[in-house]
C-alpha positions in Angstrom: 24.3 41.5 16.8 24.5 37.8 17.8 23.0 35.2 15.4 20.4 37.5 13.8 20.1 36.6 10.1 19.4 39.1 7.2 17.1 38.4 4.3 20.2 37.6 2.1 21.4 35.1 4.8 18.1 33.3 4.8 17.9 33.2 0.9 21.4 31.7 0.8 20.5 29.2 3.4 17.5 28.1 1.3 19.7 27.9 -1.8 22.4 25.8 -0.1 19.9 23.6 1.7 18.2 22.9 -1.6 21.6 22.0 -3.0 22.1 19.4 -0.3 18.7 17.9 -0.9 19.1 17.8 -4.6 22.6 16.3 -4.4 21.4 13.6 -1.9 18.6 12.8 -4.4 21.1 12.4 -7.2 23.2 10.2 -4.9 20.3 7.8 -4.1 18.6 7.8 -7.6 21.8 7.2 -9.5 23.5 4.7 -7.1 23.1 1.9 -9.6 25.8 3.6 -11.6 28.3 2.7 -8.9 28.1 -0.9 -9.9 29.7 -0.3 -13.2 33.0 0.7 -11.6 33.8 3.2 -14.3 36.1 6.2 -13.8 33.6 8.7 -15.0 31.0 7.4 -12.5 33.4 7.8 -9.6 34.2 11.3 -10.7 30.5 12.1 -11.0 30.0 11.2 -7.4 33.1 13.1 -6.3 31.6 16.2 -7.9 28.4 15.8 -6.0 30.3 15.2 -2.8 32.5 18.3 -3.1 29.4 20.4 -4.1 27.7 19.3 -0.8 30.9 20.3 1.1 30.8 23.7 -0.6 27.1 24.1 0.3 27.7 23.2 4.0 30.7 25.6 4.1 28.7 28.3 2.5 26.0 27.9 5.1 28.6 28.3 7.9 30.1 31.3 6.2 26.8 33.2 5.7 25.7 32.5 9.3 29.0 33.8 10.7 29.7 36.7 8.3 29.4 40.1 10.2 28.2 38.4 13.4 29.7 38.8 16.8 29.0 35.5 18.5 31.9 33.5 20.0 34.1 32.1 17.3 32.2 33.8 14.5 35.5 35.2 12.9 37.0 31.7 12.7 33.8 30.2 11.3 33.6 32.9 8.7 37.2 32.6 7.5 37.3 28.8 7.9 34.0 28.3 6.1 35.1 30.5 3.2 38.4 28.6 2.9 36.7 25.2 2.8 34.2 26.6 0.3 36.9 27.8 -2.2 39.0 24.7 -1.7 35.9 22.5 -2.6 35.1 24.7 -5.6 38.6 24.6 -7.1 38.7 20.8 -6.6 35.3 20.5 -8.2 36.3 22.3 -11.4 39.5 20.2 -11.6 37.3 17.0 -11.3 34.8 18.4 -13.8 37.6 18.7 -16.4 38.8 15.2 -15.6 35.3 13.9 -15.8 34.8 15.5 -19.3 37.9 13.6 -20.6 36.8 10.3 -19.1 33.1 10.5 -20.1 33.1 12.3 -23.5 35.9 10.5 -25.4 36.0 9.2 -28.9 36.8 5.5 -29.8 40.5 4.9 -29.3 41.0 7.9 -26.9 42.5 7.1 -23.5 40.5 9.8 -21.6 43.7 10.6 -19.6 45.1 14.1 -19.1 48.6 15.5 -18.6 49.2 15.8 -14.8 51.0 19.1 -15.4 47.6 20.7 -16.3 46.6 20.2 -12.6 49.6 22.0 -11.2 47.9 25.5 -11.2 44.9 24.1 -9.3 47.1 22.4 -6.7 49.1 25.6 -6.2 45.9 27.5 -5.8 44.7 25.0 -3.1 48.0 25.5 -1.2 47.7 29.3 -1.5 44.2 29.1 0.0 45.7 27.7 3.1 48.4 30.4 3.0 45.6 32.9 2.6 44.5 32.2 6.2 47.6 34.1 7.4 48.1 36.6 4.5 44.7 37.6 3.1 45.9 37.6 -0.5 42.6 36.2 -1.8 40.2 37.4 0.9 40.2 38.4 4.5 38.0 39.1 7.5 38.3 42.6 9.1 38.0 43.5 12.8 34.2 43.6 12.4 34.1 40.1 11.0 33.2 41.3 7.6 34.4 39.5 4.5 36.4 41.4 1.9 38.2 40.5 -1.3 42.0 40.5 -1.4 44.4 41.7 -4.0 44.6 38.3 -5.8 40.9 37.3 -5.4 40.3 37.2 -9.2 43.0 34.5 -9.5 40.6 32.0 -7.9 38.1 32.6 -10.7 40.8 32.6 -13.4 42.0 29.2 -12.3 38.5 27.7 -12.0 37.6 29.3 -15.4 40.5 27.6 -17.1 39.4 24.2 -16.0 35.8 24.9 -16.9 36.7 26.2 -20.3 38.9 23.2 -21.0 36.1 20.8 -20.0 33.5 22.6 -22.1 35.9 22.8 -25.1 36.5 19.0 -24.9 32.7 18.3 -24.6 32.0 20.6 -27.6 34.7 18.9 -29.7 33.2 15.5 -28.9 29.7 16.6 -29.8 30.7 18.0 -33.1 33.4 15.4 -33.9 33.4 12.4 -36.2 30.9 10.3 -34.0 28.0 12.6 -34.8 26.5 11.7 -31.4 23.8 14.1 -30.2 24.0 15.4 -26.6 22.2 18.1 -24.7 23.8 21.3 -26.1 27.0 22.3 -24.3 25.7 25.7 -23.6 23.0 24.2 -21.3 25.9 22.6 -19.2 27.7 26.0 -19.2 24.9 28.3 -18.1 24.3 27.1 -14.6 28.0 26.8 -13.7 28.9 30.2 -15.2 26.0 31.8 -13.4 26.9 30.2 -10.2 30.5 31.2 -10.3 30.3 34.7 -11.8 27.0 36.2 -10.6 28.0 36.2 -6.9 31.4 37.6 -7.8 30.0 40.4 -9.9 26.9 41.3 -7.8 27.7 39.9 -4.4 24.9 39.2 -1.9 23.0 35.9 -2.2 25.2 32.9 -3.0 23.8 30.7 -5.8 27.1 28.9 -6.6 26.4 25.5 -5.1 22.9 25.0 -6.4 23.9 26.1 -9.9 26.8 23.6 -9.9 24.5 20.7 -8.8 22.1 21.6 -11.6 24.9 21.6 -14.1 26.0 18.2 -12.8 22.5 16.9 -13.1 22.4 18.2 -16.8 25.7 16.5 -17.4 24.3 13.2 -16.1 21.2 13.5 -18.2 23.3 14.3 -21.2 25.4 11.1 -20.6 22.3 9.0 -20.5 21.0 10.6 -23.7 24.4 10.0 -25.4 24.2 6.3 -24.5 20.6 6.0 -25.9 21.6 7.8 -29.1 24.4 5.3 -29.5 21.7 2.6 -29.8 22.4 1.2 -26.4 20.0 0.9 -23.5 21.5 2.9 -20.6 21.0 0.0 -18.2 22.9 -2.5 -20.4 26.2 -1.2 -19.1 25.4 -1.6 -15.5 
């Protein structure tokens, strides 16, 4: 079987490669934001970083899944583990970013640390999964399969995403009256990226959907600043 790639493998490689290119473009085109030293800017770049990590891990996984070259099993399981660790971290950061960026006057933008405990426990269990297969496992033919608690990964990520979107929606419809890109435009790419591969399998579109959602969020932040009668560059 060797390194022969299927049509689904090639399509996923194109998607993940596009993610890396788009994320690198966002890194370079928004680097002026780093000079502000704001927490939401740091979190923005962290989201991009972990999405690139997820895309690279996804490439490794799809190249190795079901193949019989030397070390393919370890690349498959290891790549999948890094992929989910990056995704869970990304959703936690996305929630934290929403609090820091979309806050009303007088709000601290801080979150209760206890809210991050489920995510941290999930990250630890992803390492345990390497030996137990509770979330996913690789069989003797090096084929990837869901484990008994696989849905837990999506429940945990869904909670952080739902909390972030709820906060953003409250900010948009709150007392400030500021107009942002509709929250549902933020939601669609991430929801598609997380749930479509889970429901239908096959081609992975998670990484590219997330980087598109991050780009929408960045554009929405710029629009919010303009609508608040400030030039976006004045804060730099």
